[in-house]
C-alpha positions as CSV (number, residue, x, y, z in Angstrom):
1,M,0.2,0.0,0.1
2,T,1.3,3.8,-0.9
3,V,0.0,6.7,0.6
4,T,0.8,9.8,-1.5
5,A,-0.2,13.5,0.0
6,R,-2.0,15.1,-3.0
7,N,-3.2,18.8,-3.9
8,L,-6.6,17.2,-5.3
9,V,-8.0,20.9,-6.1
10,P,-5.4,23.1,-6.9
11,A,-6.7,27.1,-5.9
12,K,-9.8,27.8,-8.2
13,L,-12.8,29.8,-8.4
14,V,-16.2,27.7,-7.6
15,E,-18.2,27.5,-10.9
16,N,-22.3,28.5,-10.2
17,S,-23.6,25.4,-11.6
18,Q,-22.8,21.8,-10.2
19,T,-19.2,20.8,-11.5
20,T,-17.0,18.0,-10.2
21,Q,-14.0,19.3,-9.1
22,Y,-12.3,16.1,-8.4
23,T,-12.4,12.4,-9.3
24,V,-10.3,9.2,-7.7
25,P,-8.9,8.1,-10.5
26,S,-9.2,3.7,-11.3
27,N,-5.8,3.2,-9.9
28,I,-6.4,4.6,-6.9
29,T,-8.3,2.8,-4.1
30,A,-9.7,5.8,-2.0
31,V,-8.7,9.4,-0.8
32,I,-9.0,10.8,2.3
33,I,-9.9,14.8,2.5
34,D,-7.2,16.1,4.8
35,K,-8.5,20.0,4.0
36,F,-11.1,21.5,2.1
37,T,-10.6,25.2,2.4
38,A,-13.0,27.6,0.8
39,T,-12.7,31.3,0.7
40,N,-15.1,34.2,-0.4
41,I,-13.0,36.6,-2.1
42,S,-16.3,38.7,-3.0
43,A,-18.0,42.1,-1.5
44,S,-21.1,40.4,-0.8
45,T,-22.0,37.2,0.9
46,A,-21.7,34.0,-1.3
47,T,-22.8,30.2,-0.7
48,I,-21.3,26.9,-1.7
49,S,-22.5,23.7,-1.6
50,V,-20.2,20.3,-1.8
51,N,-21.2,16.9,-2.7
52,L,-19.1,14.0,-2.0
53,V,-20.5,11.4,-5.0
54,T,-20.0,7.7,-5.8
55,G,-19.2,6.7,-8.9
56,S,-22.2,5.6,-10.0
57,D,-24.5,8.4,-8.5
58,T,-25.1,11.9,-9.5
59,P,-24.7,15.1,-7.1
60,G,-28.0,15.3,-5.1
61,N,-29.5,15.4,-1.6
62,Q,-28.4,12.1,-1.3
63,N,-24.8,12.8,-1.2
64,L,-25.2,16.2,0.0
65,I,-22.3,17.0,2.7
66,N,-22.8,20.5,2.9
67,K,-25.4,22.4,1.6
68,S,-25.8,26.4,1.2
69,K,-22.6,27.2,3.2
70,S,-23.0,31.0,3.7
71,L,-19.6,32.6,3.5
72,A,-19.6,36.8,4.3
73,A,-17.1,38.6,2.3
74,S,-13.7,38.2,2.9
75,E,-14.8,34.7,5.3
76,T,-12.7,31.9,4.8
77,Y,-14.4,28.0,6.2
78,T,-12.2,24.7,6.6
79,F,-15.6,22.5,6.5
80,P,-14.4,20.4,9.1
81,E,-17.1,17.5,8.1
82,L,-14.9,17.5,5.2
83,V,-12.0,16.4,6.8
84,G,-11.5,12.5,7.6
85,Q,-13.9,11.7,4.6
86,I,-12.8,8.7,2.5
87,L,-13.6,8.7,-1.4
88,P,-13.7,5.3,-3.0
89,T,-12.3,4.2,-6.3
90,T,-14.3,7.1,-9.2
91,A,-15.8,8.9,-6.5
92,Y,-16.0,12.4,-6.6
93,I,-16.1,15.7,-4.8
94,S,-18.4,18.1,-6.5
95,T,-19.7,21.8,-5.7
96,I,-21.7,24.7,-6.5
97,A,-21.6,28.4,-5.5
98,S,-24.4,30.7,-5.5
99,A,-22.4,33.4,-7.6
100,A,-19.6,33.0,-10.5
101,S,-16.3,34.3,-9.3
102,A,-17.1,34.6,-5.5
103,I,-15.1,32.0,-3.9
104,N,-12.2,30.1,-4.2
105,M,-11.6,26.8,-3.2
106,R,-8.9,24.7,-2.6
107,V,-8.6,20.6,-1.5
108,S,-6.1,18.6,-0.1
109,G,-5.6,14.9,0.9
110,R,-3.8,11.5,0.5
111,E,-4.4,8.9,-2.3
112,I,-4.1,5.4,-1.3
113,S,-3.0,3.0,-3.6
């Protein structure tokens, strides 16, 4: 078994449509999320929702981990409810923001193969 620390999602703006941010590759047994950070870079309150989706499913209430987390202007949130979550092969992280170009995100974790 090999464990590799990775920047799963390099810093990027969260889209205002449901978007896959990271998919566990088929050659990886599992991924453990170690850090998930979002910062509202806009001048207004914005929200972000996060889904952890199994490879055969689609984003929805059944895999929603955080719904419409409200971030005030310049606020940063580190999503403790995501830390330690395990994603199996082909599972993915999907997000949606209330406004395009409002929230910046970054995710790091460990890939196990």
